[in-house]
C-alpha positions in Angstrom: 0.0 0.0 0.0 1.1 3.5 -0.7 2.9 5.1 2.3 0.5 8.1 2.2 -2.3 6.2 3.8 -4.3 9.3 4.8 -5.1 10.1 1.1 -6.2 6.5 0.5 -8.5 6.5 3.6 -9.9 9.8 2.5 -10.9 8.4 -0.9 -12.3 5.2 0.6 -14.3 7.3 3.0 -15.7 9.0 -0.1 -16.6 5.6 -1.5 -18.5 4.6 1.6 -20.4 7.9 1.7 -21.3 7.5 -2.0 -22.5 4.0 -1.2 -24.6 5.4 1.6 -26.0 8.1 -0.5 -27.1 5.8 -3.3 -28.7 3.5 -0.6 -30.7 6.4 0.9 -31.5 7.5 -2.7 -33.0 4.0 -3.3 -35.1 4.3 -0.1 -36.2 7.8 -1.2 -37.4 6.4 -4.6 -39.1 3.3 -3.2 -41.0 5.3 -0.6 -42.0 8.0 -3.1 -40.2 10.7 -1.1 -38.3 12.4 -3.8 -40.7 15.3 -4.5 -41.3 16.2 -0.9 -38.9 19.1 -0.9 -40.1 21.5 -3.6 -37.1 23.8 -3.6 -33.4 23.6 -3.1 -31.1 26.0 -1.2 -27.5 25.3 -0.4 -27.7 26.6 3.2 -31.3 27.3 4.4 -32.6 23.7 4.1 -29.6 22.1 5.6 -31.8 21.0 8.5 -35.5 20.0 8.5 -38.1 22.4 9.9 -37.5 22.9 13.6 -41.0 24.0 14.7 -44.5 22.9 14.0 -45.2 26.2 12.4 -42.4 25.7 9.9 -43.6 22.1 9.2 -47.0 23.4 8.4 -45.6 26.1 6.1 -43.5 23.4 4.2 -46.6 21.1 4.0 -48.7 24.0 2.6 -46.0 24.7 0.0 -45.9 21.0 -1.0 -49.7 21.1 -1.5 -49.2 23.5 -4.5 -47.4 20.8 -6.5 -48.7 17.9 -8.7 -47.8 15.0 -6.5 -50.1 16.2 -3.7 -52.8 17.7 -6.1 -53.1 14.6 -8.3 -52.2 11.7 -6.0 -51.9 12.4 -2.2 -54.9 14.6 -1.9 -57.0 11.5 -2.5 -55.0 9.4 0.1 -55.9 11.1 3.3 -52.4 12.5 3.3 -51.5 14.1 6.7 -48.7 16.2 8.1 -47.2 13.1 9.7 -47.2 11.4 6.3 -45.5 14.4 4.9 -42.8 14.4 7.6 -42.0 10.8 6.7 -41.3 11.5 3.0 -39.6 14.8 3.8 -37.1 13.0 6.0 -35.8 10.7 3.4 -35.4 13.4 0.7 -33.8 15.7 3.3 -31.4 13.0 4.5 -30.5 12.2 0.9 -29.6 15.8 0.3 -27.9 16.1 3.7 -25.5 13.2 2.8 -24.7 15.0 -0.4 -23.6 18.1 1.5 -21.5 15.9 3.8 -19.9 14.3 0.7 -19.1 17.8 -0.6 -17.3 18.8 2.6 -15.5 15.5 2.9 -14.1 15.9 -0.6 -13.3 19.6 -0.6 -11.8 20.2 2.8 -9.3 17.3 2.9 -8.5 18.0 -0.8 -7.4 21.6 0.1 -5.5 20.3 3.2 -3.6 17.7 1.1 -2.8 20.4 -1.5 -1.4 22.7 1.2 0.6 19.8 2.7 1.8 18.7 -0.7 0.6 15.1 -0.2 -0.8 14.8 -3.7 1.3 14.2 -6.8 0.3 16.0 -10.1 -1.6 12.9 -11.4 -3.6 12.5 -8.2 -4.4 16.2 -8.2 -5.8 16.0 -11.7 -7.9 12.9 -10.8 -9.3 14.5 -7.6 -10.1 17.7 -9.5 -12.2 15.6 -11.9 -13.9 14.0 -8.9 -14.8 17.4 -7.5 -16.3 18.3 -10.8 -18.2 15.1 -11.0 -19.6 15.7 -7.5 -20.8 19.2 -8.4 -22.4 17.8 -11.6 -24.1 15.1 -9.6 -25.7 17.7 -7.4 -27.1 19.5 -10.4 -28.4 16.2 -11.9 -30.3 15.6 -8.6 -32.2 18.9 -8.8 -32.6 18.5 -12.6 -34.3 15.2 -11.9 -36.6 16.5 -9.1 -37.6 19.6 -11.2 -39.1 17.3 -13.8 -41.7 16.1 -11.3 -42.7 19.6 -10.0 -44.4 20.9 -13.2 -47.3 18.8 -14.6 -46.5 15.1 -14.1 -46.3 14.1 -10.4 -43.4 11.9 -11.1 -39.8 12.5 -12.1 -38.6 11.7 -15.7 -37.2 8.2 -15.7 -34.5 9.4 -18.1 -33.4 12.0 -15.6 -33.6 9.5 -12.7 -31.5 7.0 -14.5 -29.0 9.7 -15.4 -28.7 10.7 -11.8 -28.4 7.1 -10.6 -25.9 6.0 -13.2 -23.7 9.0 -12.7 -23.6 8.3 -9.0 -22.4 4.8 -9.7 -19.8 6.1 -12.2 -18.6 8.7 -9.6 -18.2 5.9 -7.0 -16.4 3.7 -9.5 -14.0 6.4 -10.5 -13.3 7.3 -6.8 -12.5 3.7 -6.1 -10.3 3.5 -9.2 -8.2 6.5 -7.9 -7.9 4.9 -4.5 -6.8 1.6 -6.1 -4.1 3.5 -8.1 -2.6 4.6 -4.7 -3.2 1.2 -3.0 -1.4 -0.6 -5.8 1.3 1.8 -7.2 3.4 -1.0 -8.7 2.9 -2.0 -12.3 1.9 -5.5 -13.2 1.9 -7.5 -16.4 -1.3 -6.8 -18.3 -3.3 -9.6 -19.7 -4.7 -8.0 -22.9 -7.5 -10.5 -23.7 -8.9 -10.5 -20.2 -8.6 -6.8 -19.9 -10.6 -6.3 -23.1 -13.3 -8.8 -22.0 -13.5 -7.1 -18.6 -14.0 -3.7 -20.3 -16.8 -5.1 -22.5 -18.4 -6.6 -19.4 -18.2 -3.2 -17.6 -19.9 -1.5 -20.5 -22.8 -4.0 -20.4 -23.0 -3.6 -16.6 -23.3 0.2 -17.0 -26.1 -0.2 -19.6 -27.8 -2.6 -17.2 -27.6 0.0 -14.5 -29.1 2.6 -16.8 -32.0 0.3 -17.5 -32.3 -0.4 -13.8 -32.9 3.3 -13.5 -35.5 3.2 -16.2 -37.3 0.3 -14.5 -37.3 2.2 -11.2 -38.5 5.5 -12.8 -41.3 3.8 -14.6 -42.2 1.4 -11.8 -41.8 -1.3 -14.5 -41.0 -3.9 -11.9 -44.7 -3.9 -10.8 -45.9 -5.6 -14.0 -45.1 -9.0 -15.5 -44.1 -10.5 -12.2 -43.2 -13.9 -13.6 -39.9 -15.6 -14.3 -38.4 -16.9 -16.5 -41.2 -15.8 -18.9 -42.8 -12.4 -18.7 -46.2 -14.1 -18.4 -47.7 -17.5 -19.1 -46.0 -18.7 -22.3 -44.5 -15.3 -23.3 -40.8 -14.6 -23.2 -41.4 -11.4 -25.1 -44.7 -9.8 -23.9 -47.3 -9.2 -26.5 -48.0 -5.7 -25.2 -44.6 -4.6 -26.6 -45.8 -5.6 -30.1 -49.1 -3.8 -30.1 -47.6 -0.4 -29.0 -47.8 2.2 -31.8 -44.6 3.9 -30.9 -41.3 3.3 -32.6 -39.2 0.4 -31.4 -36.8 2.9 -29.8 -39.6 4.3 -27.7 -41.0 0.9 -26.9 -37.7 -0.2 -25.4 -36.9 3.0 -23.6 -40.3 4.4 -22.5 -42.7 1.5 -22.5 -42.9 -0.3 -19.2 -43.0 -3.8 -20.8 -40.2 -3.0 -23.2 -38.0 -1.5 -20.5 -38.5 -4.6 -18.3 -37.8 -6.9 -21.2 -34.4 -5.2 -21.9 -33.5 -5.2 -18.2 -34.2 -8.9 -18.1 -32.3 -9.6 -21.2 -29.3 -7.6 -20.2 -29.2 -9.5 -16.9 -28.6 -12.7 -18.9 -25.9 -10.9 -20.9 -24.0 -9.7 -17.9 -24.1 -13.1 -16.2 -23.0 -14.7 -19.4 -20.1 -12.3 -19.9 -18.8 -12.8 -16.3 -19.1 -16.6 -16.6 -17.2 -16.4 -19.9 -14.6 -14.2 -18.2 -14.3 -16.7 -15.4 -13.7 -19.7 -17.6 -11.4 -17.8 -20.0 -9.3 -16.7 -17.1 -8.5 -20.4 -16.3 -6.3 -20.5 -19.4 -3.9 -18.0 -17.9 -1.7 -17.7 -14.8 -3.2 -14.9 -12.7 -2.0 -13.0 -9.7 -3.9 -13.7 -6.4 -5.6 -10.3 -6.7 -6.8 -11.0 -10.3 -8.0 -14.5 -9.3 -9.9 -13.2 -6.3 -11.5 -10.4 -8.3 -12.9 -12.8 -10.9 -14.1 -15.3 -8.3 -15.8 -12.5 -6.4 -17.4 -11.3 -9.6 -18.9 -14.7 -10.3 -20.3 -15.0 -6.8 -21.7 -11.5 -6.7 -23.3 -11.6 -10.2 -25.2 -14.8 -9.4 -26.4 -13.3 -6.1 -27.5 -10.2 -7.8 -29.3 -12.2 -10.5 -31.1 -14.1 -7.8 -32.1 -11.0 -6.0 -33.4 -9.5 -9.3 -35.6 -12.5 -9.9 -37.0 -12.5 -6.3 -37.6 -8.7 -6.5 -39.7 -9.2 -9.6 -41.6 -12.3 -8.4 -42.5 -10.7 -5.1 -43.6 -7.4 -6.7 -40.7 -5.2 -5.5 -41.1 -5.1 -1.7 -39.1 -2.2 -0.2 -36.4 -4.4 1.4 -35.9 -6.5 -1.7 -35.8 -3.6 -4.1 -33.3 -1.8 -1.9 -31.1 -5.0 -1.5 -31.1 -5.4 -5.3 -29.8 -1.9 -5.8 -27.2 -2.3 -3.1 -26.0 -5.5 -4.7 -25.7 -3.7 -8.0 -23.4 -1.3 -6.3 -21.3 -4.1 -4.9 -21.2 -5.7 -8.3 -19.9 -2.5 -9.9 -17.3 -2.2 -7.1 -16.1 -5.8 -7.7 -16.1 -5.2 -11.5 -14.0 -2.0 -11.0 -11.5 -3.8 -8.8 -11.2 -6.7 -11.2 -10.7 -4.4 -14.2 -8.1 -2.4 -12.3 -6.1 -5.5 -11.5 -6.0 -6.3 -15.3 -5.2 -2.7 -16.4 -2.5 -1.2 -14.2 
């Protein structure tokens, strides 16, 4: 490990916080809490309302927007219900603020103390930019649900989610560069295959965001077929939209692609595992591939159970968390074949 352990611990702390933020983001989505805060201020909404009067004022403001007017007004929605959904969105944003401080303050400190080499400074500057852009994407997503439609755009939700995953993966990659500073012999065939697998995994994460944004997991709750006797549900065929829209905006089409990509990701990782047996690998490389195989089958199983049981909160959240762990394992494995 690099002698400058403080920088490594700083980056790994950032990884943990990003993992926590995505987890809370999953709870926020699954509890329909994302539109509870109808405005965004960098300082003034750092803490939730601290008096009953302020809670009432926030609730009255929330009543002006589509989610309450078109959905919750019919559900006997009370102030206590509002406090519940407000908490998860507030907590999600609060963690975002903490992440910003955790990245910026130590970064400045390490610069002053000259603990960062030019390469690491460049990478960390990119990370700071990615963090700021992620904050913008969060508000860009929420804004789409505050106009007419009482739900956020599934495209914007997926962009926000996927970029969070990418930011985590890049943070982990920078940390791994410091943890393993020595160069190793690169296995080109396995490196290329791992890269292809990562691309498919990222596309799968994008479609996971589509499924979440459209609530597409609440239909066709069968496996391995989408319904009795149908691998490709007939509702996709009868839609009048173009095939592009059917597979990116239609609930049935989006779920079909997500199912299909799951098989592709599993197949690629299994292929990577057996192909790796032809080569002499380092212990780190071998452990990475073995972990990939275990995690992808666990994630696939969770995906099937989440679908069959109609996306209960704990299963939907566990499925998202495992996607995060799968990306982390994929990032580590690719790093060990790329240094």
